[in-house]
One Martini backbone bead per residue (centre of mass of N, CA, C, O) as a GRO file, in nm:
protein
   98
    1MET     BB    1   2.395   0.195   3.139
    2SER     BB    2   2.620   0.403   3.240
    3GLU     BB    3   2.718   0.634   3.466
    4ALA     BB    4   2.842   0.826   3.255
    5ASP     BB    5   2.585   0.846   3.081
    6VAL     BB    6   2.404   0.964   3.299
    7LEU     BB    7   2.571   1.219   3.357
    8TYR     BB    8   2.553   1.335   3.071
    9ILE     BB    9   2.245   1.362   3.059
   10VAL     BB   10   2.217   1.548   3.302
   11ALA     BB   11   2.404   1.774   3.200
   12ARG     BB   12   2.239   1.840   2.947
   13ARG     BB   13   1.971   1.904   3.091
   14VAL     BB   14   2.083   2.142   3.254
   15LEU     BB   15   2.164   2.315   3.022
   16LEU     BB   16   1.886   2.330   2.883
   17ASP     BB   17   1.742   2.448   3.129
   18ALA     BB   18   1.906   2.707   3.146
   19LEU     BB   19   1.842   2.810   2.858
   20GLU     BB   20   1.539   2.822   2.904
   21ALA     BB   21   1.541   3.018   3.150
   22LEU     BB   22   1.721   3.235   2.955
   23GLY     BB   23   1.562   3.309   2.692
   24ALA     BB   24   1.564   3.631   2.694
   25HIS     BB   25   1.911   3.597   2.678
   26ARG     BB   26   2.028   3.407   2.457
   27SER     BB   27   2.183   3.622   2.271
   28ALA     BB   28   2.407   3.659   2.527
   29LEU     BB   29   2.493   3.359   2.486
   30ILE     BB   30   2.790   3.146   2.528
   31LEU     BB   31   2.914   2.850   2.433
   32VAL     BB   32   3.172   2.688   2.607
   33GLY     BB   33   3.394   2.458   2.580
   34ALA     BB   34   3.330   2.127   2.551
   35GLN     BB   35   3.036   2.143   2.466
   36ALA     BB   36   3.095   2.311   2.213
   37ILE     BB   37   3.287   2.118   2.074
   38TYR     BB   38   3.096   1.872   2.060
   39LEU     BB   39   2.869   2.011   1.903
   40HIS     BB   40   3.060   2.071   1.641
   41THR     BB   41   3.225   1.776   1.612
   42GLY     BB   42   3.155   1.550   1.767
   43GLN     BB   43   3.278   1.247   1.698
   44ALA     BB   44   3.615   1.218   1.740
   45ASP     BB   45   3.964   1.132   1.675
   46LEU     BB   46   4.040   1.166   1.999
   47ALA     BB   47   4.245   1.196   2.307
   48VAL     BB   48   3.952   1.227   2.457
   49ALA     BB   49   3.689   1.282   2.601
   50VAL     BB   50   3.352   1.232   2.480
   51TYR     BB   51   3.271   1.398   2.746
   52THR     BB   52   3.089   1.625   2.960
   53THR     BB   53   2.958   1.762   3.287
   54ASP     BB   54   3.006   2.049   3.190
   55ALA     BB   55   2.920   2.404   3.167
   56ASP     BB   56   2.984   2.700   2.960
   57LEU     BB   57   2.894   3.039   3.009
   58VAL     BB   58   2.879   3.337   2.829
   59VAL     BB   59   2.836   3.687   2.888
   60GLU     BB   60   2.706   3.953   2.696
   61PRO     BB   61   2.634   4.249   2.827
   62GLY     BB   62   2.536   4.418   2.570
   63ALA     BB   63   2.295   4.186   2.508
   64LEU     BB   64   2.132   4.247   2.742
   65ARG     BB   65   1.858   4.276   2.908
   66ASP     BB   66   1.694   4.446   3.154
   67ALA     BB   67   1.460   4.226   3.132
   68PRO     BB   68   1.510   3.993   3.308
   69LYS     BB   69   1.693   3.882   3.555
   70ILE     BB   70   1.910   3.632   3.571
   71GLY     BB   71   1.898   3.563   3.874
   72ASP     BB   72   1.588   3.533   3.880
   73LEU     BB   73   1.563   3.303   3.679
   74MET     BB   74   1.748   3.098   3.823
   75HIS     BB   75   1.604   3.094   4.093
   76ARG     BB   76   1.330   3.007   3.996
   77ARG     BB   77   1.421   2.740   3.869
   78ALA     BB   78   1.555   2.620   4.126
   79SER     BB   79   1.300   2.627   4.307
   80ASN     BB   80   1.143   2.418   4.096
   81ALA     BB   81   1.350   2.206   4.136
   82GLU     BB   82   1.514   1.950   4.178
   83PRO     BB   83   1.773   1.906   4.383
   84LYS     BB   84   1.971   1.784   4.158
   85TRP     BB   85   1.938   2.060   3.977
   86ALA     BB   86   1.997   2.328   4.136
   87VAL     BB   87   2.304   2.362   4.111
   88GLY     BB   88   2.321   2.362   3.797
   89CYS     BB   89   2.106   2.600   3.751
   90ALA     BB   90   2.272   2.784   3.999
   91ALA     BB   91   2.584   2.845   4.002
   92ALA     BB   92   2.571   3.173   4.052
   93THR     BB   93   2.341   3.084   4.268
   94PRO     BB   94   2.303   3.000   4.566
   95VAL     BB   95   2.154   2.681   4.661
   96ARG     BB   96   1.932   2.535   4.906
   97PRO     BB   97   1.806   2.251   4.937
   98THR     BB   98   1.498   2.125   5.107
   0.00000   0.00000   0.00000
């Protein structure tokens, strides 16, 4: 397995971990960017990278629940994560692994 394959696997795990952590708000989340395109198109005959290691989520504010707060969920998940996962899981909330 190449280093690029490992990075892709880790990136997908971080995305899935974030979506799991935000479960209460999942209906307010929209996956955008390359991860969304690859999810819908699969492997296509395009002159682009076959995968990406970042993920972009858009939040629809009107669809959010009042509780729990997104920041609290992400902070809690990042606090319990291995250091290598913490930055990816809490991109919107700076976390310093200890």
